[in-house]
C-alpha positions in Angstrom: -2.5 -25.8 -75.2 -6.2 -25.2 -75.2 -6.9 -28.9 -75.0 -4.6 -29.3 -72.1 -6.2 -26.3 -70.3 -9.7 -27.8 -70.9 -8.6 -31.1 -69.6 -7.1 -29.5 -66.5 -10.3 -27.6 -65.8 -12.4 -30.8 -66.3 -10.2 -32.7 -63.9 -10.4 -29.9 -61.3 -14.2 -29.8 -61.6 -14.4 -33.5 -61.1 -12.3 -33.3 -58.0 -14.4 -30.6 -56.6 -17.6 -32.6 -57.3 -16.1 -35.7 -55.7 -15.1 -33.7 -52.7 -18.6 -32.2 -52.5 -20.1 -35.7 -52.5 -17.9 -36.6 -49.5 -18.8 -33.4 -47.7 -22.4 -34.0 -48.4 -22.3 -37.4 -46.8 -20.5 -36.2 -43.7 -22.7 -33.1 -43.3 -25.9 -35.1 -43.8 -24.8 -37.6 -41.2 -24.0 -34.8 -38.8 -27.4 -33.2 -39.5 -29.3 -36.2 -38.2 -26.7 -37.4 -35.7 -26.3 -34.2 -33.7 -30.0 -34.1 -32.6 -32.0 -36.9 -31.2 -35.2 -35.6 -29.6 -36.8 -38.4 -27.6 -39.8 -39.9 -29.2 -43.0 -40.9 -27.4 -41.6 -39.2 -24.3 -43.7 -37.9 -21.5 -44.2 -34.2 -20.9 -41.6 -34.0 -18.2 -38.9 -35.9 -20.1 -39.5 -33.9 -23.3 -39.4 -30.6 -21.5 -36.3 -31.6 -19.6 -34.5 -32.5 -22.9 -35.3 -29.1 -24.4 -34.3 -27.2 -21.3 -30.7 -28.5 -21.6 -28.4 -25.9 -23.1 -26.4 -28.6 -24.9 -29.4 -29.9 -26.7 -30.5 -26.4 -27.8 -26.9 -25.9 -29.2 -26.9 -29.2 -30.9 -30.1 -28.2 -32.8 -28.3 -25.1 -34.1 -25.3 -27.2 -35.1 -27.6 -29.5 -36.9 -29.1 -26.6 -38.8 -25.7 -25.4 -40.1 -24.8 -29.0 -41.1 -28.0 -29.2 -43.1 -27.0 -26.0 -44.9 -23.6 -27.4 -45.8 -25.2 -30.7 -47.0 -27.7 -28.8 -49.2 -25.0 -26.6 -50.8 -22.7 -29.5 -51.4 -25.5 -31.5 -53.1 -26.3 -28.6 -55.4 -22.6 -28.4 -56.4 -22.8 -32.1 -57.1 -25.9 -31.6 -59.2 -24.4 -28.8 -61.2 -21.4 -31.0 -62.1 -23.6 -33.9 -63.2 -25.6 -31.6 -65.4 -22.4 -30.3 -67.0 -21.2 -33.8 -67.4 -24.3 -34.8 -69.3 -24.5 -31.7 -71.4 -25.0 -32.6 -75.1 -26.2 -36.1 -74.4 -29.6 -37.5 -75.3 -30.8 -37.8 -71.7 -32.1 -34.2 -71.5 -35.4 -34.9 -69.8 -34.0 -37.3 -67.2 -31.1 -34.9 -66.4 -33.7 -32.1 -65.9 -35.7 -34.3 -63.7 -32.7 -35.2 -61.6 -31.8 -31.5 -61.1 -35.4 -30.6 -60.2 -35.7 -33.4 -57.7 -32.3 -32.6 -56.3 -33.2 -29.0 -55.8 -36.4 -30.0 -54.0 -34.4 -32.3 -51.8 -31.9 -29.5 -51.0 -34.8 -27.1 -50.2 -36.6 -29.6 -47.9 -33.3 -30.3 -46.2 -32.9 -26.6 -45.5 -36.4 -26.5 -44.1 -35.7 -29.5 -41.9 -32.5 -27.8 -40.7 -34.4 -24.7 -39.8 -36.9 -26.8 -37.8 -34.0 -28.4 -35.9 -32.3 -25.1 -35.1 -35.2 -22.7 -34.5 -35.8 -23.7 -30.8 -32.2 -23.3 -29.9 -31.9 -20.0 -31.8 -35.0 -18.6 -30.2 -33.8 -19.4 -26.7 -30.0 -18.9 -27.0 -29.8 -16.0 -29.4 -33.2 -14.1 -29.1 -33.4 -14.8 -25.4 -37.0 -15.9 -25.7 -38.6 -18.4 -23.3 -38.8 -22.0 -24.2 -42.0 -22.7 -26.2 -44.8 -24.8 -24.7 -45.0 -28.5 -25.0 -47.5 -28.4 -27.8 -45.1 -26.3 -29.9 -42.1 -28.6 -29.0 -44.1 -31.7 -29.9 -45.4 -30.3 -33.2 -41.9 -29.0 -34.3 -40.3 -32.3 -33.5 -43.0 -34.3 -35.3 -43.0 -32.0 -38.3 -39.2 -32.3 -38.6 -39.2 -36.1 -38.4 -42.0 -36.3 -40.9 -40.2 -33.9 -43.3 -36.8 -35.6 -43.3 -38.2 -39.1 -43.1 -40.7 -38.8 -46.0 -40.4 -35.7 -48.3 -36.6 -35.2 -48.0 -35.7 -38.9 -48.5 -38.3 -39.4 -51.2 -36.9 -36.5 -53.3 -33.4 -37.7 -52.7 -34.4 -41.2 -53.9 -35.9 -39.8 -57.0 -32.8 -37.8 -57.7 -30.6 -40.9 -57.3 -33.0 -42.8 -59.5 -32.8 -40.2 -62.3 -29.0 -39.9 -62.1 -28.7 -43.7 -62.3 -30.9 -43.8 -65.4 -28.9 -41.1 -67.1 -25.7 -42.9 -66.3 -27.0 -46.1 -67.8 -28.1 -44.3 -71.0 -25.0 -42.1 -71.5 -22.2 -44.0 -69.7 -20.8 -40.6 -68.4 -19.9 -42.5 -65.2 -19.2 -46.2 -64.5 -22.3 -48.4 -64.9 -21.7 -50.1 -61.5 -22.5 -46.7 -59.9 -25.8 -46.7 -61.8 -26.8 -50.2 -60.6 -25.9 -49.3 -57.1 -28.0 -46.1 -57.4 -31.0 -47.9 -58.7 -30.9 -50.4 -55.8 -30.4 -47.6 -53.3 -33.3 -45.5 -54.8 -35.6 -48.5 -54.8 -35.0 -49.3 -51.1 -35.4 -45.7 -50.0 -38.6 -45.3 -51.9 -40.1 -48.5 -50.5 -39.0 -47.5 -47.0 -40.5 -44.0 -47.5 -43.8 -45.5 -48.6 -43.7 -47.6 -45.4 -42.9 -44.4 -43.3 -39.4 -45.7 -42.5 -37.5 -43.4 -44.8 -35.3 -41.9 -42.1 -33.8 -45.4 -41.4 -32.4 -45.5 -45.0 -30.2 -42.4 -44.5 -27.1 -44.7 -44.1 -27.8 -46.0 -47.7 -27.9 -42.5 -49.0 -24.5 -41.8 -47.3 -23.1 -45.0 -48.9 -24.4 -43.9 -52.3 -22.8 -40.5 -52.0 -19.4 -41.9 -51.1 -19.5 -44.4 -54.0 -20.7 -41.7 -56.3 -17.6 -39.7 -55.3 -15.4 -42.7 -56.2 -17.2 -43.1 -59.5 -16.5 -39.4 -60.4 -12.8 -39.8 -59.6 -12.7 -42.9 -61.8 -13.6 -40.8 -64.8 -10.8 -38.2 -64.3 
């Protein structure tokens, strides 16, 4: 009876983790897809973009999507840590969790940068900031998510893949895919093109969900 109960709980936890991986992929996609501030735009074009109520609202939506993505990823991390408990890959598991938490925190900061202008104008009824603030906020957000956020995600994926190869807690094909994904993202980040590899991160998350389900 106890064994059956433990098995049921393990299966339920795996399903929750697999669902969290899917939610993370959808939420991360929505985070970056709902806001597209024009780059290298003139003053008039940039100001016109931010003056539109729909764009201010989309920034707030992006912020909440970032929160969902960050929380979902933490759930996924906690499941992986539980899955590897008692294995010999203690240090790499700890590294994966540390990098994953840094990724989640940077994603939350990026989400706040996406939503702060809309929140300031639509909720606090404050006037739209000047062009210098709008440009700085946009540049800071793009730099954060394209470099720091994606780099920490790549390091998390790298550590998870190494742990998987050493412990076989998940199918090894997911580890090889993770290693390839992490390598591409890190190289792109070093070349300042990290944001363009977000689709790879989404693919990894969906396949990671499938790998979890294969172990149930």
